[in-house]
Structure formats: C-alpha cells, structure tokens
Steps between C-alpha positions, in 0.01 A plus 500: 500500500573229756875539454484876554282448807744245642795734440323786676413278796859372519657845480262641764583210730874534438497875561286454812730238652806710416352806670379306805860392562623861520609652831278809494129512576374685191635244250354224718155663483528541122620138470201371696271702275662359185472148640130553565455627143673187369279275711189690384595452136568132563159456663339686214672277245361186662155593369595438134640796311256613234376828368128557473406193706192538716503379862150346468456132416247426230489836322792420266699197396815619678501670835758627745505381858373777734662354815858619426363845423330512838815374671709769330259775605517376858880476483524858372308631802701289745826601327415870530423462870822303553704765318348779709575307821860426399560865409372613840711232667809616309435863595465402865821297484680796345368730773603262778844399376597802290598269215311320227685170499276195501676332794433802723855538630689824490800535277805521723721661235307828520561659843267795428212260433556337840515839673183620325323178600609535864386863507161413355456222759586743781248753367219244483586346838575149373 
C-alpha cells in the first residue's frame, strides 16, 4: 500500500510540475491543483497509513495520528480558495491582454490579435 501511495504522490507531483511549466494559464491552474493534491496526500501519509485505525489514543492498541488529517482538511479549503483566485486572475489577464499566455505579453506573430487588443483598449478607454 505504501508503494502505491508513493507512486500516486510522485505522479501527481510530476504532472503538476509539468503543467505549471506550460505557457498557457489553464494548464498552470490545473498543475497547481495537482501539486496541491500531491502535497495533501503526502501530508496525509505522514500520519501512518493504516485502515481501520482510530484517531483516539487509548481506545485501541494502534491509532492514527489526527494532526495530518486536520492539516489536509485545512489545505483542501485553502487550495480551493487559491484555485478560485487564480482562475479569476487568469480570466482578468485574458480580458486585459487578449491572450492567455502566462507571461502576459501579446504574440507578435498574430497581427489580428494585436489589432483586436488595440481596439478593445480604445473601447474601454485604457
């Protein structure tokens, strides 16, 4: 079970890093989400992997540590808020620049994209 867990954590981390290094905003958002899933699983695994273990000391011979479970629940809430913020930030960047590249610059090889961007800036008064 530990080997499968380690492989899942490694593949989530690898896929997350690969997607974060992409040039578009949507893969970056998905990559950050996968990275947070990998970190959550890693935190969860620090509390001893066992099935049927109770998180209360003294009621059984073996128990699971409740602290990593609480940390994972907190990380899930923070990760959801971070994802929502990054999506709104990406949508705003797309609206401002007319492109969804992470660096925020316009692509100079597409003249119609530059013209559309200039027209949208003139319409909004920027």
